[in-house]
Each structure stands twice: as structure tokens, then as C-alpha cells.
C-alpha positions in Angstrom: -105.1 -36.8 -61.7 -106.8 -33.5 -61.9 -107.6 -31.7 -65.2 -104.8 -29.2 -64.6 -102.2 -32.0 -64.3 -103.4 -33.6 -67.5 -103.4 -30.3 -69.3 -99.8 -29.7 -68.1 -98.8 -33.2 -69.2 -100.3 -32.7 -72.6 -98.6 -29.3 -73.1 -95.2 -30.9 -72.2 -95.8 -33.8 -74.5 -96.8 -31.4 -77.4 -93.6 -29.3 -76.7 -91.4 -32.4 -76.8 -93.1 -33.7 -80.1 -92.9 -30.3 -81.7 -89.2 -30.0 -80.6 -88.4 -33.4 -82.2 -90.2 -32.4 -85.4 -88.6 -29.0 -85.7 -85.1 -30.0 -84.6 -85.1 -32.9 -87.1 -85.7 -30.4 -89.9 -83.7 -27.5 -88.4 -81.3 -28.2 -85.6 -81.2 -24.4 -85.0 -84.9 -24.0 -84.4 -85.8 -21.6 -81.6 -87.9 -22.2 -78.6 -90.4 -19.6 -80.0 -90.8 -21.8 -83.1 -91.3 -24.9 -81.0 -94.0 -23.1 -79.0 -95.8 -22.1 -82.2 -95.8 -25.6 -83.6 -96.9 -27.1 -80.3 -99.7 -24.6 -80.1 -98.8 -23.2 -76.7 -97.9 -19.8 -75.5 -94.4 -18.8 -74.7 -95.2 -18.6 -70.9 -96.3 -22.2 -71.0 -93.1 -23.1 -72.9 -90.9 -21.4 -70.3 -92.7 -23.1 -67.4 -91.6 -26.4 -68.9 -88.2 -25.5 -70.5 -86.3 -22.4 -69.6 -83.7 -22.9 -72.3 -83.4 -24.6 -75.7 -80.8 -26.9 -74.2 -83.2 -28.1 -71.5 -85.7 -29.1 -74.2 -83.1 -30.9 -76.2 -81.9 -32.8 -73.1 -85.5 -33.8 -72.3 -86.0 -35.0 -75.8 -82.8 -37.0 -75.6 -83.8 -38.6 -72.3 -87.2 -39.5 -73.8 -85.6 -41.1 -76.8 -83.2 -43.2 -74.7 -86.0 -44.3 -72.4 -88.0 -45.3 -75.5 -85.0 -47.2 -76.9 -84.6 -49.1 -73.6 -88.3 -50.0 -73.6 -88.1 -51.3 -77.1 -84.9 -53.3 -76.7 -85.3 -54.7 -73.2 -88.0 -57.4 -74.1 -85.9 -58.5 -77.1 -82.6 -58.7 -75.2 -84.1 -60.6 -72.3 -85.9 -63.2 -74.3 -84.1 -66.4 -73.4 -85.6 -68.3 -76.3 -83.9 -66.2 -79.0 -80.4 -66.7 -80.3 -78.0 -63.8 -80.0 -78.1 -63.4 -83.8 -81.9 -63.2 -83.7 -81.8 -60.7 -80.9 -79.4 -58.5 -82.9 -81.7 -58.8 -86.0 -84.9 -58.0 -84.0 -83.1 -55.2 -82.2 -82.1 -53.5 -85.4 -85.6 -53.9 -86.8 -87.1 -52.5 -83.6 -84.8 -49.5 -83.7 -85.5 -48.4 -87.2 -89.0 -46.9 -86.5 -87.4 -44.7 -83.9 -85.5 -42.8 -86.6 -87.7 -39.7 -86.2 -87.0 -39.6 -82.5 -83.3 -39.7 -83.0 -82.6 -37.9 -86.2 -82.2 -34.6 -84.4 -79.6 -36.0 -82.1 -77.2 -36.6 -85.0 -76.5 -32.9 -85.1 -77.2 -32.0 -81.5 -75.4 -34.8 -79.6 -72.9 -32.3 -78.2 -75.7 -30.9 -76.0 -76.9 -34.3 -74.7 -73.6 -36.1 -74.4 -72.8 -34.7 -71.0 -76.1 -35.3 -69.3 -75.9 -38.0 -66.6 -79.3 -39.5 -67.3 -78.6 -39.8 -71.1 -75.2 -41.2 -70.3 -76.7 -43.8 -67.9 -79.2 -45.0 -70.6 -76.5 -45.0 -73.3 -74.1 -46.9 -71.0 -76.7 -49.5 -70.2 -77.6 -49.9 -73.8 -73.9 -50.4 -74.7 -73.5 -52.9 -71.9 -76.4 -54.9 -73.2 -75.0 -54.7 -76.8 -71.6 -55.9 -75.5 -73.2 -58.9 -73.8 -75.2 -59.7 -77.0 -72.0 -59.5 -79.2 -70.1 -61.8 -76.8 -72.9 -64.3 -77.0 -73.1 -64.0 -80.8 -69.3 -64.6 -80.9 -69.6 -67.6 -78.7 -72.4 -69.0 -80.9 -70.3 -68.5 -84.0 -72.5 -65.8 -85.6 -70.0 -63.0 -85.3 -66.3 -63.3 -85.8 -64.2 -63.8 -82.7 -61.1 -62.1 -84.2 -62.8 -58.7 -84.2 -63.0 -56.8 -80.9 -66.2 -56.1 -79.1 -65.5 -52.4 -79.4 -65.2 -52.6 -83.2 -68.3 -54.6 -83.6 -70.4 -52.4 -81.4 -69.1 -49.3 -83.2 -70.1 -51.0 -86.5 -73.6 -51.7 -85.2 -73.9 -48.2 -83.7 -72.8 -46.7 -87.1 -75.3 -48.8 -89.0 -78.1 -47.7 -86.8 -77.3 -44.0 -87.2 -76.7 -44.4 -90.9 -80.0 -46.1 -91.3 -81.8 -43.4 -89.3 -80.1 -40.8 -91.4 -81.3 -42.4 -94.6 -84.8 -42.7 -93.2 -84.7 -39.1 -92.1 -83.6 -38.0 -95.6 -86.4 -40.1 -97.2 -83.8 -42.3 -99.0 -85.0 -45.6 -97.3 -88.1 -46.8 -95.6 -88.0 -48.2 -92.1 -88.1 -51.8 -93.5 -85.4 -51.1 -96.1 -83.1 -49.6 -93.5 -83.5 -52.5 -91.1 -82.8 -54.9 -93.9 -79.7 -53.0 -95.0 -78.4 -53.0 -91.4 -79.0 -56.7 -90.8 -77.6 -57.7 -94.2 -74.5 -55.5 -93.9 -73.8 -56.8 -90.4 -74.2 -60.5 -91.1 -73.3 -60.8 -94.8 -71.1 -57.8 -95.4 -71.2 -55.7 -98.5 -69.2 -58.0 -100.9 -71.0 -59.1 -104.1 
């Protein structure tokens, strides 16, 4: 790789990180603001991302790729029970809060992207298989539909990320809240 390629890669990575940081705090942040935080000129920015939507889509794609990289080893570990995979998966997802927090308010831009949808679809398929196994093992109730349970898990993840983003829970607390709520409920 020549120096120019590595410089281009670093600029792109800085823009993506700056975009995550700014969009998490202000979903209406402009490309100009992103370029300033990234420490690159506007010409460099526009060579990578012509529009704000392109940047948001790239960040969403990066986030979903990262999620797959984090979850895949857990979900494919044959030595773990389904319940343990769910627990470890929730714990592994919590540190990604900063990467996803901005998507809570900008999902409408990413939801139509085919690559984002492919990652999300695969992740939901994996979750469905995991829930089915947990139901078979007796760790999750069989009288609740897969769709309901996956919606609950999805909501717990986003709720936990929201609390982390707002500074109302640490990563460890949020993971604990999600695991406890899922397997023990909220009753006293």
C-alpha cells in the first residue's frame, strides 16, 4: 500500500469517527462540521462523501459489520448454551453503544440501504435461531412468539444503548439490566 492510499484510508476513517461522534450529539450536524472535527478539508470530505446521507449510510454499514464481527464468534460457539449465547451477545453489544446511538434518530436514512438491510436481516436470522434453541432448551418461554421475543431483545439493546449514550448507565450496568430483564423479568 502506498503512502497516498494509507493517507486516504486514514482520512476516511477520521471522517467516519467524527461523523459518529457529532451525529450522536447532534443528528442534524452538517458535513462541514464533520470535516472540521475530522481535521480534513472540505475537498477531502467531498471526495469521500458527496452528501450527508452517504456518510450516514457508510457509518451504518460500518456499525452493522462491527456487530456481525462481535456476535459471530459467540453465536457459532457450539460449547455455549443458547442462554449463554444470548447473555454474552448482549454483553458484547453494549460497548458498541457509541457506534449506534446516532442511528436511533437517523434510522430512516439507513433503513432502505441494501447492505444495511442484508446485515440486519442476517443478524435477525441468527437471533431467531438462538431464540428457537433457547425455547427448546427451556430457557425462554415457548408460548411467546419468536417475533415478540426478538422485538423485546432488540428493544432492550436500543434502550440500553440509549441509557449509555445519555450517561445514565455504564456499559456493564446496561448489559446487566438487559440480561436480568430478559431472563428474570422486572417483577420484584
